KETOR-614198 format. One record per residue (C-alpha): residue in three letters; z, x, y. Coordinates in steps of 0.2 Angstrom, whole numbers, padded with zeros to 4 digits, always signed. Example, Ala and Ser with C-alpha at 12.3 -4.5 7.8 and 13.67 -1.06 7.14 Angstrom:
2
ALA+0039+0062-0022;SER+0036+0068-0005;
! end
This chain:
133
MET+0379+0480+0548;GLU+0395+0490+0549;MET+0398+0509+0550;LYS+0390+0519+0537;ILE+0397+0536+0530;ASN+0387+0548+0520;LEU+0397+0561+0512;LYS+0387+0576+0505;LYS+0391+0580+0487;ARG+0384+0598+0490;LYS+0390+0604+0507;ARG+0377+0614+0516;GLU+0385+0630+0522;PHE+0377+0641+0536;PRO+0383+0655+0547;THR+0386+0652+0565;GLY+0390+0662+0581;LEU+0383+0677+0589;LYS+0389+0689+0575;LYS+0387+0675+0561;LEU+0405+0678+0557;GLU+0410+0660+0555;ILE+0403+0648+0541;ILE+0401+0630+0544;LYS+0401+0617+0531;ASP+0390+0601+0534;CYS+0401+0588+0525;GLY+0391+0572+0529;SER+0386+0560+0542;ILE+0394+0544+0550;TYR+0383+0531+0558;LEU+0391+0520+0571;ASN+0385+0504+0578;LYS+0388+0499+0596;ASN+0406+0496+0600;GLU+0412+0505+0585;MET+0425+0519+0585;ILE+0429+0533+0573;THR+0445+0543+0574;PHE+0446+0561+0568;LYS+0464+0566+0563;SER+0472+0583+0559;LYS+0480+0584+0542;LYS+0493+0596+0548;LYS+0498+0589+0565;ASN+0499+0572+0573;LEU+0483+0575+0583;GLU+0468+0563+0584;TYR+0451+0562+0593;ASP+0441+0547+0596;VAL+0422+0544+0597;VAL+0415+0527+0603;LYS+0397+0521+0601;LYS+0391+0511+0615;LYS+0374+0502+0618;TRP+0369+0516+0630;GLY+0376+0531+0620;TYR+0393+0538+0616;TYR+0410+0540+0624;ALA+0411+0558+0617;THR+0429+0560+0622;PRO+0444+0550+0627;SER+0449+0551+0645;LEU+0449+0570+0650;ASN+0464+0569+0661;ALA+0475+0557+0651;ARG+0473+0551+0633;LEU+0465+0567+0627;LYS+0479+0578+0633;ASN+0492+0565+0626;LYS+0484+0566+0609;GLY+0486+0585+0609;TYR+0469+0592+0616;MET+0464+0602+0631;PRO+0446+0600+0636;ILE+0438+0616+0643;LEU+0421+0619+0650;VAL+0415+0636+0642;LYS+0400+0647+0645;ASN+0392+0659+0633;THR+0389+0675+0643;ILE+0375+0681+0633;THR+0365+0665+0629;LYS+0370+0656+0645;ARG+0374+0640+0635;TYR+0388+0629+0640;PHE+0400+0620+0629;VAL+0415+0608+0630;PHE+0429+0614+0619;LEU+0444+0603+0614;GLN+0457+0616+0611;GLU+0473+0611+0602;ILE+0487+0613+0614;GLY+0497+0628+0608;MET+0482+0637+0600;GLU+0478+0647+0616;LYS+0479+0664+0606;GLU+0467+0658+0593;LEU+0455+0652+0606;LYS+0456+0668+0616;GLU+0452+0678+0600;TYR+0437+0667+0596;MET+0431+0668+0614;GLU+0431+0687+0614;GLN+0422+0687+0597;GLU+0408+0675+0603;SER+0406+0682+0621;LEU+0413+0666+0629;GLU+0421+0663+0646;ILE+0431+0648+0652;ILE+0423+0640+0667;CYS+0437+0627+0670;ARG+0449+0616+0662;LEU+0443+0598+0662;ASP+0460+0590+0661;GLU+0466+0596+0678;ILE+0463+0584+0693;LYS+0459+0598+0705;ASN+0445+0604+0694;LEU+0438+0586+0692;LYS+0439+0583+0711;LYS+0429+0599+0714;ILE+0416+0593+0702;GLU+0416+0576+0710;PHE+0415+0582+0727;PHE+0401+0594+0723;PHE+0390+0581+0715;ASN+0394+0568+0729;LYS+0388+0581+0742;SER+0373+0585+0731;ASN+0368+0567+0730;GLU+0369+0565+0749;LYS+0354+0577+0752;
! end
């Protein structure tokens, strides 16, 4: 069986965010089998983002410190200061101002960039030390 796409004729719309200022449209679902990939492309820029289904789960992003950046995205670990929830954002390179405005609106703070080797090494070091205990 190959990948299946279900596009919704009637898009479900719902408010999101702390102040419910953004409206999300649920456009449909994509069902992948193991070792299938879907590429999301931007209409206005030459940007793309891949998701790969594996037997064990998903590659949710291309490599954080190489391919993702080369395709025009910066991975960022973000925390909501009110709900204490964490998110991984993929910011389009060059859209820093728009992200900053959104983060202020939603009470978000950047924990670290996930494409910088120094940050990845700190994470690796911390978890390797934690596993030794």
